[in-house]
N, C-alpha and C positions, 0 to 999 in steps of 0.2 A: 848870247845877248847878255850885256852887263846888267847888274841890278838897277842901275840908274835908268837904263833904257826900258827895262821892264816896268819900273815905276811910272815912267813917262807914258808908256802905252796904256797902263792901267788908268791913269788919270784922264787920258784922252777918251778911253772907252766909257769911263764913268761920266765924264762931261757930256758925251754923246747921249748916254742913256738918260741923264737928267734933263737933257734938252728935248727928249722925245715928245712929240705932240701928235694930236689926232690928225689923221689924214683928212683930206678934203671930203672924201666919200663918207668918212665917219662923222665929220662935222655936220654934213648934210643929213646923215641918219639921225644924229642927236636932235637936230632941229625938227625933223619930221616926228620923232618920238614925243618931243615936248608939245608940238602942235596937236598931237593926238591925245594929250592929257597925261602922258607918261613922264618918267624921269629917266635920265641916262647920264652916267658919269664914268670917267676912267676908273679901272679897278684900283690903281695905286698911282703914286706920283710918277714912277718910272715904268708903269705898265698901262699902255693905252687901251687894253681890252676893256670892253664896256660892261657895266652893270646896269641892266634895264629893268624898270619896275612900272607896272601898270595898276597895281593893287590899290593905289591911292588916287587914281585918276579922277578928275572932276567931271568926267563925262563917260558915256558908255563905251566900253572896250569890247569889241566883238571880232568875228572872224576877219572882217574886212580890215580892221586895224592891224592885224598881223601881217598883211601883205607888205607893209613898209619894212618888215624885218627880213624878208625873203632873201636867202643866199648870203646874208651878212656873215663874214668870217671873223668879225671882231667881237661878237657878243659872247661874253663869258658866263653871265648869269641873267636869267629872265624870270620875273615874278608876275604871274598872271592870276594870283589868288583872287577868288571871288568875282572874276570878270564873266562876261557873257559868251565866251568862246565856246565852240562846239568841236566835235571830232573833226569835222571838215576843216576847221581853221588850223588845226595842228599840221596840216599838210604844208603850210607855209614855213614851218620850222624845220622841215626835214633837211634843208640845206645849211643849217647853222653848224658848221663843222667844228667850231670852237666852243660850242655851248657845253658848259660843265655842270651848271646848276639850273634846275627848272622847277618852278612852283606852279602846280596846277590845282592846289587844294581849293575846295568849295566851288568847283566848276561842274559843268554837265558832262565832263569827259567820261567816256566808256572804254571798253576794251578795243573798240574799233579805232579810237583816236590814237591809242598807243602804237598802232601799226605804223604811224607816220614818224615816230621818234626812235624806234628801235635801231635805226641805222646811224644815229648820232654817234660819232666815233670817240667823243671826249666826255660823254655824260657820266657824271659821278654821283650826283644828288638828284633825287626825284621825289616830290611831295605830292601824293595822291589822296591826301586826307579828305574825307567826306565827298568822294566822287563815286561813280557807279562802276568802278573797276572790279573785276572778279578774278578768280583763279586763272581763267583763260587769259586774261590780260597779263598776269604774272608769268604765265608760260611763254608769252611773246617776249617779255623782258629778259628771259633766260639768255638771249643772244647778245645782250648788252654787257659784255664782259668787263667793261670799265666801271659799271655801277657799283657803288660802295655803300650808299645809304638810301633807304627807301621807306617812306611813310605811308601806311595804309590804314590809319585810324578811321573808324566809321565807314568802312567799305564792307563788301560781302566776301572779302578774301578770307580763306580758311587756313587752318594750320597745315593741312595737306598741301595747299598751294604754296605756302611759304617754304615748307620743307623741300619741295621740288625745286624751288628757285635757289635755295641754299646749296643744294647739290650741284646745280649748274654754275653758281657763282659763290664759292665757299667764303670769299672775303666780305660778302655783303652783310650789312647790318640792317635789320628790319625793325620798324617801330610801328606797332608793337610786334615783338617776336613771341608768338603764342606759345611755342614749345618752351623756349627759354624762360618766359614769364611763368608758365605753369610749373616748370621744374623748380624755379626759384620759390614759387608759392608753396609747393610741396615740401621743399627743404625748410622753409621758414615755419610752416605748420608743424613739421616734425620736430624742429628745435623748440617751438613753443610748447608742444605737447610734452616733450622731454623735460623742459624747464618746469612746467607745471607739475609734472610727476615728482620731480626733485623737491619742489616746494611743498607738496603734500607730505612727502617723507620727512622733511625738516620740521614742518608744523606738527606732525604726529609725534616726533621725538620731543619737540618743545612742549607739547601738550602733556606727554608722559612725565617729563621732568617737572613741569609746573604742578602736576597732580601731587608729586612728592612734596613740593614746596607748600602746597595747600595743606597737606596732612601735617607737615612739620610746624607750620605757623599756627594751625588750629590747635595742635597739642601745646605749643608754647603759650598760646592765648588762654587755653583752659588752665594750664599750670599757673599762669600769672593771675588769672581771675581767682583761682583757689587761694593763692598766697595773699591776695588782697582781701579776700573774704575773711581769712584767718586773722590778718592784722586788724581789719576793721572790727571783727568780732571781739578781739582783745580790747580795743579802744572803747567799743560800746559797753563792754562789761565793766571796764574801769569807770566810765562815766556813770553807769548805774550804781556802782559802789559809792561814788561821790554823792549821787542823789540820795542813796539810802543813808549815808552818813549825815548828810544835811537834814534829812527827815528825822533821824534819831536825835540830832542836836536840837532841832526845833521842838521835838517832844520833851526833851530834857529841860529846855528853857521854859516851856509852858508849865511843866510839873513844878519847877522852882517858883515860877510866878504864882501858881495856885497856892503853894505852901505859904509863901510870904503874904499872900492876900488874907490868909486865915490866921488871926492872932493866936489861935489856940494850937497852931502847928508846933510839934516838938522841935526843939533846937537840933537834936541829932538827925531828924528827918530833913531839915533844911540843909544841914551840913552834907548829908548823903546826896541830896539833890545837886548841890553845888559840885560835889566830887564827880557825879555822873555827867554833868555838863562839861567839866574839864576833860573827862575821858572821851566824851563825844566829840569835843573840839579836836583832840588829838587824832581821833579816827578820821574826821573830815580832812585834816591836814595831810594825813598819810595817804588817804584815797586820792586827794587832789594832786599830791606829788607823784602818784603812780600814773596819772593820766598823761602828763606832759611828755614823757619819753616815748609814749605810744603814738603820738600824733604824727611825727615826721615819718616813721616807718609806714604808717597807714597811707599817708599822702604819696610816698614814693611807690608803694605797692600799687596804689590806684593809677598813678602815672604810667607805671610799667604795664599794668593790665590794659590800660587804654591804648598804649603804643602797640602792644602785642595784638590787640583786637584789630587795630588799624592795619597792621601788616597782614593779618589773616584775611581781612576784608579785601585788601588790595590784591592778595594772592588769588582769592576767589574770583575777583573781577577780571584779573589777567587770564585766569584759566577759562573763564567764560568767553573772553575776547578771542583767545586762541582757538577755542572750540568753534566759534562763529567763523573765524578766518579759515580754519581747517575744512569746515563744511563747504564754504565758498570755493576754496581751492580744489577740493575734490570734484565739485560740480564743474568748475572751469576746466580742470584736467580732463574730465570725461568728455566735455564738449570739444575740446581741442583734439583729443585723440580721435573722436568720431569724425571731425573735420579732416584730419590728416588721412584717415583711412578712406574717407569719401573721395578726396582728391587723388589718392593713389588708385582707387578703383576706376575713377574717370579716366586717368592717364592710361591705365591698362586697357580699358575699353577703346580708347582712341587709338592705341597702338595696334589693335587687332585688324 
């Protein structure tokens, strides 16, 4: 066949598929479903299989409602979530040979009801969330080799029941998968405990290093404080020398004033007093000149001492913070290790 004829055949087949419509029987079925409060529509534009849903119905959906679905070959998906159906009603679904997805969550279905759907040849998805299904029901589902996804949240199904089903159908995915979830929880707990242990070690090393910083900054602060004390002592001594020189000058001034106030004072005494004042003035000037060079060093030493103390205080604060973090980390690591060991113990007990 030439490429042109192949393309023509492809276009004809595509046109035929695009033009596919519901059969009269399916149209009648859709109408009945809608009259019963449900919804029904083709799976896709080119796929006339039906997706049927009763979970949003505006009226009660019960076992009698399901009679309209009996033996329909075109139903692909059926949602009966939260309806009033019972085990007996599921008998009407046993002939749905094309049913792939079935929602039974939040219904009164029990193990007995599952007996009516285990013969469905195309069933791949089954939701039994919040039903009364048990391990016995899962044992029945072991014969549904097409089943690939099963939801059993809030049922009385156990890990043992799930594991038996996984042996029968290795490809199945269970939600929740108790063993897989437990194994994952154990692995996560182990990693968390390991990470917490590493953090304890890191914080211990940081705490030890910080202790050295504390010692170094404390020594630097002490040295800076000592240097400041020495510089400030020299400045204080110089200022006292100025005070003493000024006091001596004031005494000399008074002595001269007293001599001059007495007309009988000898001239040589006045001259000596004036010489003493001049000498005292020189001493004041010398002492005052000695103060100025000492001011800046004292200020610089004070600033250095203040900065050194600040660093020392910060080092101590950080050391205290690390100590608190370390204590918290040790506590958490202990708790996580205990949890990990507890989970492993439970797993070991469950495996016996």
